[in-house]
N, C-alpha and C positions, 0 to 999 in steps of 0.2 A: 289376466289383464288386471292392471292394478287399480282401476276405478271402474265404477258402474253407473249406468244411467238408463232410465226407461222414459219414453215418451208416450203419452196416451191421447189420441185425438178424438174428440167428440164432435160429431157433424149432425147438425139438423136444420131446421127452419124456424124463423120467428112468425108471428101471427100474419104477417103479410107475405109469407112465402119466401122471404129473403134468406139467403144461405147465412147459417152461423157455424162457426167452428171454434172449439176452445180446446186447450191442451192442458194436461196435467204432467208436469215434468218432476221427476224424482232422481236426485244424483246422490253418490256416497263414494267415498274412498276405499271401499271394499268391493269385491265382485259380487254382482247381483245374486248369484246362485247361493251365496253364504249368507243372505239377508233373508230372514224368514218373513218380513213384512212384505217382501216382494210377493210370495206365495199368497199370502193372505189378501193382498190388495187386487190380486187378479181375479178373485171371485167377486169383488164388488163393482170393479170398473170394467167397462167394455174396452178391450185392449184392441185398438184399431191399428197402432204402430208401435212396435217395439223396436228399441235402439240398442244393440249390443254395445258393451263397453270396449273402447279402443285402447291401443297401447299409450303409455305415458306420453304426453305431447312434448315435442322438441321446444325448448325455450322455456319450460316450467316444470317444477316439481308436482308432486301429488298434493292437490287441494280441491275442495269443492268447486272454485271457480274455474278449473281447467277440465271438470268432468262434463262429458256429453250426456245427452244431446244439449246443445246450445239452443236457446230460445230467444226469438225477437219478433214481436207481434205475434202473428199467427203461424209464423215458420219455426220448424225445427230442423236442426243440422247436426250431422256427425261426419266423422272423418276417421277412416281406418287406413293408417299408413303414416308416412312422414314427408316433409319437404326437405330435400338435402340442401346443405349450404344455407339454412334459414337464416342465420344471423347475418350473412352477407347481404340478403336482400330484404329483410324485414323492414329497415328504416325507409328504403325507397318506396316500398308499396304502401307503408303506413302513411306516408306524406301524400299519397294520392287519394286518400280517404275523405269523404265528407266528415263534418264534425260528429254527425250521429254514429257513423260506422266506426269513426277512430275510437269515440267514447267507449262503444261496445267492446272493440277489441282490447282496449287497456283494461276494462272492468272484468274481462274474461281471460286474463293472464297473458294476453299478446302473444300466445303460442302460434304455431304454424296452423293449427287447426281453427283457432279463433280468427286469425287474419284471413284464412280462405272464405269463412263465413262472412266476415266484415266485407270482402270483396263483393260477395253476392249481395249483402244487405245495401251496399252502395247503389245498387242498380234498381232498387225497389222504389217506386212512385209513393206507395202506400203500404207499410208492412203489415196492415191489418186487412188488406184486400186480397182475394184469391187470384192466382194467375193461372193461365193454361198450361198444360203439360209442354207445349211447344216453346212458351216464353221461359218456363223453367229450365228446359234444356239449353236455351240460348244463353241464358244467365250463368249456368254452370259451365258451359263451353268457354264464356268469357272469363271466368274465374281461372280455369286451367290455362288458357292462353296468357292470361296476365302473369301467372306463376311461371310458365315455360319461358316467356320473354325475358323476365327478370333473371332466371337461372342462366340463360344464354348471355345476356349482357355481362354478368358477373363470372362467366366461365366456370360453372358448377358442373362437374362431370359425374358426380355421384348420383345414385338412383333416388328418384321421388316416386312414391307410392300414393296415388291420389283416388282412393276409393271414397267417394263422397256420397252422402244421402240426404236429401232435403225434401221436406213436405210442407204444405200449407194446410193439411186436414183434409183436403179433396184430392189432390194430385200428389204424386211422389216421382222423384227422379233420383236415380242412383248411377254412379259412374264407375267403371273399371279402367284406370288410367295408370300408365307408368311413363315417366320421362327419364331418359338416359341419352345423352348426346353422343356417347362414343361406342356404345354396344348394345346389342338386342337383349333384353333381360325380361324375364317374366313379370307379370303384374301380380298384385295380391289376389287371391281367389275371391270369386263372387259367383253365386247361383241364384236361380229362381225357380219358383214352382207356383203354378197356379191350378185351379179347379173349382169345384163346387163348395167344397168344405174341407177343413183339415181337422180330423177328429180321430179318437181312439179306435183302433181296431179291435176285433173280437179276441185276439190273441193276447194274453198277458205277457208283459215283458219280464226279462229276468230281473230279480231283485239285485241291487247294488252290493257289492262286497263291502263289508264293514269290518274293522278291526275286532279281534276278539274281546268280548266284554262291552263293546260299544253298541249303541242302538241308533236307529234312524230318528231324526226329530219328528215329533207327533204329526207335524204338517205333511210329512212325506210318507208316513205309514199307511195311506190308501193303496190299494192295488195298482202297481204300475202297469202301464199298457204302451204298446208301441202305437205311434200316431201314423196316419196315413192320409195322403192327399185323394180326396174322392172326386170322381169325374162323373157326374149325372147329366150334364147339359153341355152344349157347345159354348156357352157363355161362362165367363169365370167371374165368380163372386168372391174369390180369396186368391191373394197374391202374396207370397212370401219371398223376400229377398234376404239372403244370408251369406255369410262368408264360407260356411261350410254346410254340406247337407245334413239336414236335421232328422232324417230316417235312413233306414237300410235300403229303401227302394231306390236304387240310384237312378232309375229311369224317370222318376218325379222331378229330378233336380237337373235343370239344364245350366251348363257354365255359360256366363256371359263373356262374349268374346273380348280379348284384349283391346283396350282404347274404345270403348263403346259405352253408350248410356241407355239404361232401361228407364222407359217411362210407364207410370201405372196411373 
């Protein structure tokens, strides 16, 4: 993927017991696995939500303003996929936005992903207030419906892949959705895993192959270990949503059905 982004949400309470949430957003035009600062930062900050780097956005080249995750108020958003025929529908949909949502879209490259988030932002009464998972689902569903209706009005028959993730630091919603008006096509992959904890197993992993004469960066020279999802209780303390399974234990990774939404 051409660009990288991570979002870390820190959740707590103020002295009066009111909910507080803040995000730390880091973006770059290089993949996150090639940035050693990402490894270092992971030891300092509690990572609640990690957002993978999506493909190059439609309607914009590679630049920081088009890197995910996008941030607005307490909300973070990413999109893995693309909106087909985007140049045909962009003007129409942008004309429906409030001034705040419109300004956000312009400031963040006016790409298909930025416009999708702007359509979500447009439904928020207060971008700094948390919303329920059910309301998050309703707003994401409305975004998808707005895109689908516009594609139909403009007779766009190509495939749109709409894997969205949005969070307010308390709740998270992720979609696995595909639009094609003429044929049945697969959606982009999406999996989830949940359990008590996600931790290294006792079995060391195989060291990565390196070209002759090359060494791993110092930050990666610690013994590698396979991770696993641990189940010690019926309640889930950890939920991971990812485009591909992160471990070899396939039973831990449940594929999200096509055209469904996951709420956490």
